C-alpha positions in Angstrom: 9.8 2.6 -31.1 8.7 -1.0 -31.2 11.7 -1.8 -33.4 14.3 -0.6 -30.9 15.3 -4.1 -29.9 14.7 -7.7 -30.7 14.9 -10.3 -27.9 14.8 -14.0 -28.4 12.0 -16.2 -27.2 14.6 -18.3 -25.4 15.8 -15.2 -23.4 12.3 -14.2 -22.6 11.5 -17.7 -21.4 14.6 -17.7 -19.2 13.4 -14.6 -17.4 9.9 -15.8 -16.9 11.1 -19.1 -15.3 13.6 -17.2 -13.1 12.7 -15.5 -9.9 11.8 -11.8 -10.0 13.0 -11.8 -6.4 16.6 -11.9 -7.7 16.3 -8.6 -9.5 18.1 -5.7 -7.8 17.9 -1.9 -8.3 21.3 -2.0 -10.1 19.5 -3.7 -13.0 17.4 -0.5 -13.6 18.9 1.0 -16.7 18.2 4.1 -18.9 16.0 3.2 -21.8 18.8 3.5 -24.4 20.8 0.9 -22.4 18.0 -1.4 -21.4 16.7 -4.6 -22.9 13.1 -5.7 -22.5 14.4 -8.1 -19.9 16.0 -5.5 -17.7 12.9 -3.3 -18.0 10.6 -6.0 -16.8 12.9 -7.1 -14.0 13.6 -3.5 -13.2 10.1 -2.5 -12.3 9.7 -4.5 -9.0 13.3 -3.7 -8.2 12.6 0.0 -8.6 9.6 -0.3 -6.2 12.0 -1.0 -3.3 14.9 1.1 -4.4 16.6 3.3 -1.8 16.9 6.9 -3.1 14.2 6.4 -5.7 13.0 10.0 -5.3 16.5 11.5 -5.4 16.7 12.6 -1.8 18.5 9.8 -0.1 21.8 11.4 -1.1 20.8 14.3 1.1 20.1 12.1 4.0 16.3 12.1 3.7 15.6 8.7 5.2 11.9 8.6 4.0 13.2 8.0 0.4 12.8 4.3 -0.2 10.1 3.9 -2.8 6.8 2.1 -2.4 7.3 0.8 1.2 8.0 4.4 2.2 4.8 5.5 0.5 2.9 2.8 2.5 4.5 4.1 5.7 3.6 7.7 4.8 -0.1 6.9 4.2 -0.2 4.8 7.4 1.2 7.7 9.3 -1.7 9.9 8.2 -4.5 7.7 9.4 -4.4 8.4 13.1 -4.1 4.7 13.9 -0.3 4.7 14.0 1.4 6.6 16.9 5.1 7.3 17.6 5.8 6.3 21.2 9.6 7.0 21.2 11.8 10.0 20.2 9.9 11.9 17.5 13.3 13.2 16.3 13.8 9.8 14.8 10.5 9.8 13.0 11.3 10.5 9.3 7.6 10.5 8.5 6.8 13.2 11.0 5.5 15.5 8.2 2.8 13.0 7.3 2.0 12.3 10.9 1.7 15.9 12.0 0.3 17.5 8.8 3.4 19.8 8.5 5.2 20.9 5.3 3.1 18.9 2.9 2.6 21.7 0.3 4.0 22.1 -3.2 7.3 23.5 -2.0 8.4 20.6 0.1 10.6 17.6 -1.0 8.3 14.9 0.4 6.0 15.5 -2.5 8.5 13.7 -4.7 8.0 10.5 -2.8 4.7 9.9 -4.5 4.6 12.0 -7.7 8.2 11.4 -8.9 8.2 7.7 -8.1 4.8 6.8 -9.6 5.5 8.7 -12.9 8.9 7.1 -13.1 7.4 3.7 -12.7 4.7 4.5 -15.2 7.3 5.6 -17.7 9.0 2.2 -17.4 5.7 0.3 -17.9 5.0 2.5 -20.9 8.4 1.6 -22.3 7.6 -2.1 -22.0 4.2 -1.6 -23.7 5.8 0.3 -26.5 8.4 -2.4 -27.2 5.8 -5.2 -27.8 3.8 -5.1 -31.0 0.2 -5.8 -29.8 -1.4 -5.3 -33.2 -2.4 -8.9 -33.1 -2.6 -10.2 -29.6 -3.4 -13.7 -30.8 0.0 -13.8 -32.6 2.0 -13.1 -29.5 4.0 -15.8 -27.9 3.3 -16.8 -24.3 6.3 -14.9 -22.9 5.4 -11.7 -24.8 1.8 -12.0 -23.6 3.0 -12.3 -20.0 5.3 -9.3 -20.3 2.6 -7.1 -21.8 0.2 -8.3 -19.1 2.7 -7.4 -16.5 3.1 -3.9 -17.9 -0.6 -3.2 -18.1 -1.1 -4.5 -14.5 1.7 -2.3 -13.2 0.4 0.8 -15.1 -3.1 0.3 -13.8 -1.8 -0.2 -10.3 0.2 3.0 -10.4 -2.6 5.1 -11.8 -5.1 3.6 -9.2 -2.8 4.7 -6.4 -2.2 8.1 -8.0 -5.8 8.9 -8.5 -6.7 7.8 -5.0 -3.9 10.0 -3.5 -4.4 13.1 -5.6 -8.2 13.3 -6.2 -9.5 16.2 -4.1 -12.3 15.0 -2.0 -14.4 17.4 0.0 -13.6 17.8 3.7 -14.4 20.2 6.5 -11.0 21.9 6.5 -10.0 22.9 3.0 -11.9 24.0 -0.1 -11.1 23.0 -3.6 -14.2 23.6 -5.7 -12.1 24.3 -8.8 -10.4 20.9 -8.6 -13.3 18.7 -7.7 -13.4 15.6 -9.9 -9.8 16.0 -11.1 -7.2 13.3 -10.8 -3.7 13.4 -12.3 -2.3 13.9 -15.9 -2.4 10.8 -18.0 1.0 9.9 -19.6 1.0 7.2 -22.3 3.7 5.8 -24.6 2.5 8.2 -27.3 2.6 11.3 -25.1 5.2 13.7 -26.6 7.5 15.9 -24.6 5.6 19.0 -25.8 2.3 17.4 -24.7 3.7 16.5 -21.3 4.5 20.2 -20.7 0.8 21.1 -21.2 -0.9 18.0 -19.8 -3.9 18.9 -17.6 -5.2 16.8 -14.7 -7.5 14.3 -16.3 -10.9 13.8 -14.6 -11.1 10.9 -12.2 -13.8 9.3 -14.4 -11.5 9.5 -17.4 -8.6 7.9 -15.6 -10.7 4.9 -14.5 -12.5 4.6 -17.9 -9.6 5.1 -20.3 -6.6 3.7 -18.3 -7.3 1.7 -15.2 -10.1 -0.5 -16.3 -9.0 -0.9 -19.9 -5.4 -1.8 -18.7 -6.8 -4.3 -16.2 -9.0 -5.8 -18.8 -6.1 -6.3 -21.2 -4.0 -7.7 -18.4 -6.8 -10.1 -17.5 -6.9 -11.4 -21.1 -3.1 -11.5 -21.5 -2.5 -13.4 -18.3 -5.5 -15.7 -18.5 -3.4 -18.8 -18.9 -0.3 -17.6 -17.0 0.8 -19.3 -13.8 3.1 -17.2 -11.6 6.1 -19.1 -10.4 6.2 -17.3 -7.0 4.6 -14.5 -5.0 7.0 -11.9 -6.4 5.5 -12.3 -9.9 2.3 -10.7 -11.1 -0.5 -13.2 -11.4 -4.2 -13.3 -12.6 -5.2 -13.1 -8.9 -3.4 -9.8 -8.5 -5.3 -8.4 -11.5 -8.6 -9.6 -10.0 -7.6 -8.0 -6.7 -6.8 -4.7 -8.3 -10.1 -4.8 -10.1 -11.8 -5.4 -6.8 -10.1 -2.4 -5.3 -11.0 -0.2 -8.3 -14.7 -1.3 -8.4 -15.0 -0.7 -4.6 -13.7 2.9 -5.2 -16.2 3.4 -8.1 -19.0 2.0 -6.1 -18.6 4.5 -3.3 -17.9 7.4 -5.6 -21.0 6.8 -7.7 -23.2 5.1 -5.1 -23.4 2.4 -7.7 -24.7 -1.1 -6.7 -23.4 -2.6 -9.9 -19.9 -1.5 -9.2 -20.1 -2.9 -5.7 -21.3 -6.2 -7.1 -18.3 -6.2 -9.4 -16.0 -5.5 -6.5 -17.4 -8.5 -4.6 -17.2 -10.7 -7.7 -13.6 -9.9 -8.4 -12.6 -10.2 -4.8 -14.0 -13.7 -4.8 -12.2 -14.4 -8.1 -8.9 -13.2 -6.5 -9.5 -15.5 -3.5 -10.2 -18.5 -5.8 -7.5 -17.9 -8.4 -4.8 -17.2 -5.8 -5.3 -20.4 -3.9 -4.3 -18.3 -0.9 -5.5 -18.8 2.7 -5.5 -16.2 5.5 -2.6 -16.1 7.9 -2.8 -18.5 10.8 -2.0 -17.4 14.3 1.4 -19.1 14.1 2.3 -17.4 10.9 1.0 -14.0 12.1 3.1 -14.2 15.3 6.2 -15.8 13.7 9.2 -14.1 15.3 11.4 -14.9 12.4 9.2 -14.6 9.3 6.3 -12.4 10.6 5.2 -10.0 7.8 8.6 -10.2 6.1 8.6 -13.3 4.0 6.3 -14.1 1.1 7.3 -17.7 1.1 6.6 -18.4 4.7 2.9 -18.4 4.4 0.0 -18.9 1.9 -1.7 -15.5 2.4 0.3 -13.1 0.2 -1.1 -12.6 -3.3 1.8 -10.3 -4.4 4.9 -8.9 -2.7 8.2 -7.2 -3.3 11.6 -8.6 -2.5 14.5 -6.5 -1.1 17.8 -8.6 -1.6 20.3 -8.2 1.2 22.8 -6.7 -1.3 20.4 -3.9 -1.9 19.6 -3.0 1.7 20.7 0.6 2.4 20.8 0.5 6.2 18.3 3.1 7.3 16.5 3.3 3.9 14.2 0.3 4.2 10.9 -0.5 5.8 12.2 -2.7 8.5 14.5 0.1 9.8 11.4 2.2 10.4 8.8 -0.3 11.4 10.5 -3.2 13.2 10.9 -2.2 16.9 12.9 -5.3 17.7 16.0 -4.4 15.7 19.1 -3.1 17.3 20.5 -1.3 14.3 18.0 1.5 13.8 16.5 4.0 16.1 14.3 5.2 13.2 11.4 2.9 14.2 10.8 5.5 16.9 8.7 3.1 18.8 5.9 3.0 16.2 2.8 1.6 17.9 -1.0 1.5 17.7 -3.4 4.2 18.8 -4.4 3.3 22.3 -8.2 3.5 21.6 -7.8 1.2 18.6 -5.9 -1.3 20.6 -8.5 -1.3 23.4 -11.2 -2.0 20.7 -9.6 -5.4 19.9 -11.3 -8.4 21.4 -9.1 -10.2 23.9 -10.0 -13.4 22.1 -8.6 -12.1 18.8 -4.9 -13.1 18.3 -4.2 -9.9 16.3 -4.1 -8.2 19.6 -0.6 -9.8 20.1 0.8 -7.5 17.4 1.3 -4.8 20.0 2.7 -4.8 23.6 0.0 -4.7 26.2 0.6 -2.4 29.3 0.5 -5.7 31.2 3.4 -7.5 29.6 2.5 -10.7 31.5 -0.9 -10.9 29.7 0.7 -12.8 26.8 3.9 -14.8 26.1 5.1 -12.6 23.3 7.3 -14.3 20.8 10.6 -12.8 19.6 13.9 -13.8 18.0 15.7 -11.8 20.7 17.0 -13.9 23.6 16.5 -10.9 25.9 13.0 -10.2 24.6 11.3 -10.2 28.0 13.6 -7.5 29.4 13.7 -5.6 26.1 9.9 -5.5 25.8 9.5 -4.4 29.4 12.3 -1.9 29.7 13.1 -0.6 26.2 9.7 -0.4 24.4 6.6 1.6 25.4 3.1 0.3 25.8 1.3 -0.4 22.5 4.5 -0.6 20.5 4.2 -2.9 17.5 6.0 -6.3 17.1 4.0 -7.1 14.0 6.8 -6.5 11.5 9.8 -8.7 12.4 13.4 -8.2 11.3 14.0 -10.5 8.3 15.2 -14.0 9.3 14.9 -12.7 12.9 18.3 -10.9 12.4 17.8 -8.1 14.9 21.5 -7.2 15.0 22.5 -7.3 11.3 20.9 -4.7 9.1 22.0 -6.4 5.9 20.1 -9.6 6.8 17.4 -8.0 9.0 16.6 -5.3 6.6 16.2 -7.7 3.6 12.5 -8.1 4.2 9.9 -8.9 1.6 7.2 -6.3 1.4 3.6 -7.3 1.1 1.5 -5.4 -1.4 -1.7 -7.5 -1.4 -2.9 -10.2 1.0 -5.8 -12.5 0.4 -7.4 -11.2 3.6 -8.1 -7.8 1.9 -10.3 -9.6 -0.6 -12.4 -11.1 2.1 -13.0 -7.6 3.5 -13.8 -6.1 0.1 -16.2 -9.0 -0.6 -18.0 -8.4 2.7 -18.2 -4.6 2.4 -19.2 -4.6 -1.3 -21.9 -7.2 -0.7 -23.4 -5.0 2.0 -23.0 -1.8 0.0 -24.8 -3.4 -2.9 -27.9 -4.0 -0.8 -27.3 -7.3 1.0 -26.4 -6.2 4.5 -27.2 -9.6 5.9 -24.9 -11.2 3.4 -22.1 -8.8 4.3 -22.6 -9.6 8.0 -22.4 -13.3 7.3 -19.2 -12.9 5.4 -17.5 -10.9 8.1 -18.7 -13.2 10.8 -17.3 -16.2 8.9 -13.9 -14.6 8.3 -13.4 -13.4 11.8 -14.6 -16.6 13.5 -12.7 -18.9 11.1 -9.4 -17.0 10.9 -9.0 -14.5 13.7 -10.7 -15.7 16.9 -8.8 -18.1 19.3 -9.9 -21.2 21.1 -13.2 -21.6 19.3 -14.5 -18.2 20.2 -17.3 -16.8 17.9 -17.3 -13.4 16.4 -20.8 -11.9 15.8 -21.6 -8.5 14.4 -25.2 -9.3 13.7 -26.3 -6.4 15.8 -24.8 -4.0 13.3 -27.8 -4.3 11.2 -27.7 -0.9 9.4 -25.4 -0.3 6.6 -23.6 2.5 8.4 -23.1 0.6 11.6 -21.9 -2.5 9.7 -19.4 -0.6 7.5 -18.0 1.1 10.7 -17.5 -2.3 12.3 -16.0 -3.8 9.2 -13.6 -0.8 8.9 -12.7 -1.3 12.6 -11.6 -4.8 11.9 -9.9 -3.8 8.6 -7.9 -1.1 10.4 -6.7 -3.7 12.9 -6.0 -6.3 10.2 -3.9 -4.1 8.0 -2.3 -1.8 10.6 1.1 -0.6 9.2 0.5 -2.0 5.7 -0.4 1.3 4.0 -3.8 0.5 2.5 -6.3 1.7 5.1 -5.9 5.4 4.4 -7.5 4.9 0.9 -10.5 3.3 2.6 -10.8 6.1 5.1 -10.6 8.7 2.4 -13.1 6.8 0.3 -15.6 6.5 3.1 -15.2 10.0 4.6 -14.1 8.6 7.9 -12.9 10.6 10.9 -9.5 10.2 12.6 -8.6 10.9 16.2 -5.3 10.9 18.0 -6.3 13.6 20.6 -8.2 12.3 23.6 -7.8 11.9 27.3 -5.2 9.2 27.9 -3.8 9.4 24.3 -0.4 7.8 23.7 0.4 10.1 20.8 2.9 13.0 21.2 1.5 16.5 21.4 2.2 17.5 17.8 0.5 14.4 16.4 -2.8 14.8 18.3 -4.8 15.7 15.2 -8.6 15.2 15.3 -10.6 15.6 12.1 -14.3 15.0 11.6 -14.7 13.2 8.3 -11.9 12.8 5.9 -8.7 14.6 6.7 -7.6 17.4 4.3 -4.1 16.0 4.1 -5.4 12.8 2.4 -5.7 15.0 -0.7 -2.0 15.1 -1.7 -0.6 18.3 -3.2 1.3 18.3 -6.5 4.9 19.4 -6.2 6.3 22.7 -7.4 8.5 21.0 -10.0 5.5 19.6 -11.9 3.6 22.9 -11.6 6.6 24.8 -13.0 7.1 22.3 -15.9 3.5 21.6 -16.8 1.6 24.8 -17.5 -1.8 23.1 -17.5 -1.4 22.4 -13.7 -1.1 26.1 -12.8 -4.2 27.1 -10.8 -5.4 23.5 -10.6 -3.5 22.2 -7.6 -5.0 20.9 -4.4 -5.0 23.3 -1.5 -2.1 23.0 0.9 -3.4 21.4 4.2 -0.3 22.0 6.2 -1.0 23.4 9.6 -4.7 23.6 9.0 -5.6 21.2 11.8 -4.7 22.4 15.3 -3.4 19.6 17.6 -5.8 18.7 20.4 -4.6 20.2 23.7 -7.0 18.6 26.1 
């Protein structure tokens, strides 16, 4: 298979010096038509492709690849609420724990997409002869490093989604410790049809960590030309995420120390700095442009020619746009909003009941009236239409999508430091971050009173939930830490069917493998996660 094609070093160099942002989903080609160049360019393009799971043609507006997955996981946390017409919420199944079993199409959003992307990464790996890494040219090393980074990233997401973790609602003793099937370049079609769920330990030990180690070596001297290209900092960041997971799963101080170490390496290698208040509240570029700030470690681009109207993140998350009702007034859980210090500028990401409490910025000339009359309390204005184009879906929908910000590394470093035994060190790190980067007008943040590990981690997670609201990463932490979620309470701003309260981790954070895989892979039969659908009754007051 490594002999299918030959590509010149000149052509490889041309791609590496060009911008990955320019790749479009139309460049994704079947393997027999593809060159190594289109494969490499095609992976990030596929990650934002409308209809990637095959259901957009049926009008399923949740089908837009990785940004949709992030919106789905965010909808399951309890921190996101729908304040508008729930009929426009295309992620209602995730927000209400309805129809999430093996027989429902939404399962393809994660399973089909990740394995398709893994196949492409495998194809790139198979096309580069790595018998002697020292003999590879710089461009080949970079491509191989990219492929291993992607594959590790995809398996890390998959194992965190599909590992069954104990909860108070569903039982899965027969699947404890199981992750997902491992598919490698050498996996044959016959093997794929009888490919059992590998253990979580095996996935980390034989795929995720080895792939990241190879990527770290291959990209050691690589300098990414932009935020859309994989960099050593991204590899370090993924290792930090993975070690944090392992630290919690194994109660392993060494893994926690590695998480803190790699988080700091990511901060240093990236040269990134946390978003400033001006960048956070930017009405034109706020959370939609990798190049407008120095905080993003890695992001995805959606070119305007690839925007499919309602099949993009902005259509569902930007409440300022005029061209999509599908944002459904997405806002923040009222209790979470009320926990934000009034001296913390992140509070300005959502509309306060007293609109006069802050001079909210917007690209809309009618923003004062629009915010007061058309949007509900606590609605988000964090995610802005690209270029501030609130009337034009082609321009406004062409938003970059952030997959890793440097701020996440600060939070990992602080938590991992405390979890490894240095609670005072974790407190110091969180205090420094919050005071230096999030508090206004010289205000000082101090969580020193949270002197026990449990109380400190709860405080850190409160700040992390505020920091990354809407970005799709917090559910993984909540699942890892066995955290509770609560949308049902007196004064809630969540619709009745969304008022789910769960003590400890929610059962729906253990994703169910779809029927298509069960029917085509005999080794999965009897080894699926239990269907959580409808198992949590909405709070009725």
